[in-house]
Residue frames as qw, qx, qy, qz and C-alpha x, y, z in Angstrom:
[[0.259, 0.509, 0.783, 0.247, 67.59, -2.54, -21.99],
 [0.066, 0.128, -0.071, -0.987, 66.13, 0.46, -23.81],
 [0.217, 0.517, 0.807, -0.186, 62.38, 1.01, -23.92],
 [0.075, -0.006, -0.333, -0.940, 60.23, 2.83, -26.47],
 [0.253, 0.457, 0.745, -0.414, 56.59, 3.49, -25.59],
 [0.135, 0.007, -0.468, -0.873, 53.95, 4.29, -28.20],
 [0.162, -0.407, -0.875, -0.207, 50.22, 4.22, -28.83],
 [0.046, -0.494, -0.498, 0.711, 49.00, 7.19, -26.88],
 [0.035, 0.320, 0.505, 0.801, 46.50, 9.67, -28.23],
 [0.342, 0.009, 0.244, -0.907, 43.19, 11.45, -27.77],
 [0.253, -0.248, -0.905, -0.235, 40.10, 9.32, -27.15],
 [0.478, -0.452, -0.085, -0.748, 36.60, 9.94, -25.89],
 [0.414, -0.267, 0.706, -0.509, 35.45, 8.58, -22.57],
 [0.853, 0.146, 0.370, -0.337, 34.41, 4.97, -22.94],
 [0.697, 0.630, -0.323, -0.115, 36.87, 4.39, -25.74],
 [0.926, -0.247, 0.188, 0.217, 39.93, 2.18, -25.97],
 [0.298, 0.836, -0.461, -0.015, 43.63, 2.48, -26.68],
 [0.968, -0.138, -0.007, 0.211, 46.48, 0.00, -26.79],
 [0.081, -0.899, 0.427, 0.049, 49.91, 1.10, -25.66],
 [0.943, 0.199, -0.164, 0.211, 53.04, -0.71, -26.76],
 [0.335, -0.844, 0.411, 0.081, 56.48, -0.81, -25.22],
 [0.879, 0.412, -0.201, 0.136, 59.23, -2.10, -27.47],
 [0.583, -0.730, 0.332, 0.135, 62.47, -3.16, -25.83],
 [0.565, 0.653, -0.503, 0.035, 65.96, -3.59, -27.18],
 [0.170, -0.545, 0.773, -0.278, 68.36, -6.23, -25.94],
 [0.544, 0.068, -0.816, -0.185, 68.40, -9.97, -25.60],
 [0.156, -0.050, -0.832, 0.530, 67.33, -10.02, -21.95],
 [0.432, -0.217, -0.116, -0.868, 63.77, -8.75, -22.40],
 [0.741, -0.226, -0.555, -0.303, 62.29, -12.12, -21.53],
 [0.573, -0.147, -0.641, 0.490, 63.97, -12.05, -18.12],
 [0.040, 0.124, -0.240, 0.962, 62.57, -8.68, -17.04],
 [0.043, 0.634, 0.690, -0.345, 59.50, -7.73, -15.09],
 [0.118, 0.314, 0.353, 0.873, 57.62, -5.14, -17.15],
 [0.074, -0.611, -0.625, 0.480, 55.33, -2.47, -15.81],
 [0.111, 0.620, 0.332, 0.702, 53.34, 0.61, -16.70],
 [0.230, -0.496, -0.443, 0.710, 53.13, 3.75, -14.60],
 [0.171, 0.722, 0.420, 0.523, 51.35, 7.01, -15.29],
 [0.293, -0.341, -0.293, 0.844, 51.67, 10.60, -14.23],
 [0.102, 0.823, 0.512, 0.223, 48.87, 13.12, -14.48],
 [0.215, 0.625, -0.087, 0.745, 49.53, 16.87, -14.40],
 [0.296, -0.625, 0.291, -0.661, 50.34, 18.00, -10.89],
 [0.899, -0.335, 0.124, -0.253, 50.34, 14.49, -9.51],
 [0.343, -0.557, 0.750, 0.098, 52.96, 11.93, -8.59],
 [0.471, 0.276, -0.760, -0.354, 53.78, 8.98, -10.81],
 [0.695, -0.169, 0.500, -0.488, 51.57, 6.02, -9.95],
 [0.221, -0.133, 0.952, 0.166, 51.60, 2.31, -10.64],
 [0.650, 0.209, -0.185, -0.707, 49.20, 0.99, -13.27],
 [0.980, 0.062, 0.034, -0.188, 50.09, -2.63, -14.06],
 [0.106, -0.643, 0.753, 0.094, 52.93, -5.15, -14.04],
 [0.957, 0.176, -0.108, -0.205, 53.65, -8.53, -15.58],
 [0.695, -0.499, 0.484, 0.182, 56.22, -11.14, -14.69],
 [0.061, -0.532, 0.681, 0.500, 59.00, -12.22, -17.05],
 [0.188, 0.092, 0.951, 0.229, 57.10, -15.29, -18.24],
 [0.363, -0.164, -0.337, -0.853, 53.79, -13.47, -18.41],
 [0.429, -0.269, -0.862, -0.013, 52.28, -15.92, -15.97],
 [0.296, -0.621, -0.575, 0.442, 51.37, -13.37, -13.32],
 [0.125, 0.543, 0.223, 0.800, 49.92, -9.88, -13.58],
 [0.251, -0.532, -0.554, 0.589, 49.02, -7.14, -11.14],
 [0.086, 0.628, 0.386, 0.671, 46.91, -4.02, -11.46],
 [0.038, -0.041, 0.367, -0.928, 46.13, -0.86, -9.58],
 [0.199, 0.456, 0.792, -0.355, 42.62, -0.89, -8.16],
 [0.266, 0.612, 0.064, -0.742, 41.72, 2.12, -10.31],
 [0.400, 0.450, -0.559, -0.570, 42.24, 0.18, -13.57],
 [0.244, -0.058, 0.965, -0.073, 41.37, -3.36, -12.55],
 [0.465, 0.488, 0.716, -0.183, 38.80, -4.84, -14.92],
 [0.416, 0.864, 0.088, -0.270, 39.43, -2.18, -17.57],
 [0.222, 0.789, -0.557, -0.134, 43.14, -2.51, -18.41],
 [0.985, -0.050, 0.156, 0.060, 45.05, -5.62, -19.44],
 [0.051, -0.783, 0.586, 0.201, 48.83, -5.96, -19.52],
 [0.966, 0.154, 0.206, 0.036, 50.43, -8.56, -21.75],
 [0.141, -0.737, 0.554, 0.360, 53.74, -9.32, -23.39],
 [0.915, 0.404, -0.009, -0.008, 55.18, -11.03, -26.43],
 [0.567, -0.641, 0.406, 0.321, 58.71, -12.11, -25.61],
 [0.709, 0.241, 0.492, 0.445, 59.34, -13.15, -29.21],
 [0.301, 0.784, 0.260, 0.476, 58.74, -9.54, -30.25],
 [0.432, -0.072, -0.336, 0.834, 60.40, -7.92, -27.22],
 [0.199, -0.358, -0.166, -0.897, 57.22, -5.97, -26.65],
 [0.060, -0.382, -0.830, 0.402, 54.69, -5.56, -23.92],
 [0.138, -0.448, -0.486, -0.737, 51.25, -4.05, -24.23],
 [0.089, 0.271, 0.627, -0.725, 48.67, -2.23, -22.17],
 [0.120, -0.443, -0.698, -0.550, 45.15, -2.61, -23.51],
 [0.045, 0.195, 0.458, -0.866, 42.99, 0.13, -22.03],
 [0.148, -0.467, -0.743, -0.456, 39.22, -0.14, -22.30],
 [0.325, -0.800, -0.501, -0.052, 36.36, 1.91, -20.87],
 [0.455, 0.128, -0.193, 0.860, 38.66, 4.89, -20.56],
 [0.239, -0.855, -0.435, 0.147, 37.72, 7.69, -18.21],
 [0.191, 0.911, -0.092, 0.355, 38.86, 11.33, -18.12],
 [0.535, -0.769, 0.341, -0.075, 40.78, 10.54, -14.93],
 [0.907, -0.005, 0.285, 0.311, 42.94, 8.14, -16.95],
 [0.433, 0.864, -0.063, 0.249, 44.47, 11.15, -18.71],
 [0.578, -0.712, 0.333, 0.219, 48.21, 11.08, -18.06],
 [0.396, 0.653, -0.636, -0.113, 51.60, 10.39, -19.53],
 [0.971, -0.165, 0.128, -0.115, 52.09, 6.64, -19.49],
 [0.084, 0.725, -0.684, -0.007, 55.55, 5.21, -18.94],
 [0.968, -0.016, -0.247, -0.035, 56.75, 1.65, -19.40],
 [0.240, -0.751, 0.581, -0.201, 59.41, 0.32, -17.06],
 [0.924, 0.120, -0.364, -0.007, 61.53, -2.80, -16.72],
 [0.147, -0.688, 0.658, -0.267, 63.85, -4.49, -14.28],
 [0.418, 0.134, -0.897, 0.049, 64.99, -7.89, -13.11],
 [0.658, -0.511, -0.469, -0.293, 62.65, -9.78, -10.76],
 [0.596, -0.156, -0.589, 0.523, 62.76, -9.51, -7.00],
 [0.084, 0.026, -0.270, 0.959, 61.68, -6.01, -6.09],
 [0.260, 0.513, 0.605, -0.551, 58.38, -4.32, -5.22],
 [0.346, 0.328, 0.677, 0.560, 56.72, -4.37, -8.64],
 [0.012, 0.849, 0.496, 0.181, 54.38, -1.49, -7.80],
 [0.357, -0.810, 0.001, 0.466, 57.10, 0.95, -6.75],
 [0.542, 0.832, -0.065, 0.099, 58.62, 3.27, -9.33],
 [0.241, -0.819, 0.521, -0.008, 61.84, 3.29, -7.28],
 [0.811, -0.156, 0.561, 0.065, 62.37, -0.39, -8.10],
 [0.769, 0.533, 0.305, 0.179, 62.67, 0.05, -11.87],
 [0.414, -0.562, 0.289, 0.655, 65.94, 1.17, -13.42],
 [0.211, 0.063, 0.654, 0.724, 64.86, 1.15, -17.09],
 [0.280, 0.630, 0.463, -0.557, 62.23, 3.59, -18.36],
 [0.408, 0.497, 0.552, 0.531, 60.69, 4.51, -21.67],
 [0.160, 0.116, 0.036, 0.980, 60.13, 8.12, -22.69],
 [0.227, 0.419, 0.573, -0.667, 56.37, 8.18, -22.02],
 [0.010, -0.293, -0.677, -0.675, 53.33, 8.45, -24.24],
 [0.236, 0.062, 0.299, -0.922, 50.46, 10.87, -23.65],
 [0.099, -0.430, -0.877, -0.191, 46.92, 9.57, -23.22],
 [0.195, 0.046, 0.178, -0.963, 44.13, 12.14, -23.19],
 [0.034, -0.433, -0.897, -0.076, 40.56, 11.09, -22.47],
 [0.170, -0.156, -0.061, -0.971, 37.89, 13.67, -23.21],
 [0.235, 0.271, 0.784, -0.507, 34.53, 13.73, -21.45]]
């Protein structure tokens, strides 16, 4: 599966953005989807994940209550709605996908990655 992330941009603190990750291939609905982010000088970190059916979701503590991951299997797309953005959310955001069964919050588990989209939150 190939992934294309979009929706990043510059936003003021407290604002919102919605990231999209469009996938190619007929197997999208069987994949776990996730978002990771990497800030300058820092390691890539887990943000959120959603199961193939969309029935279960998980979030990093730092975004819980502010971010929502969702997916539309008919459109081969998953989304990350980001509200109440903070300057510390500034990073390149990557979408990732793989078949179920691994540690969803580990970047090592995912074999398919999008190119990343930059989110900048100004104070």
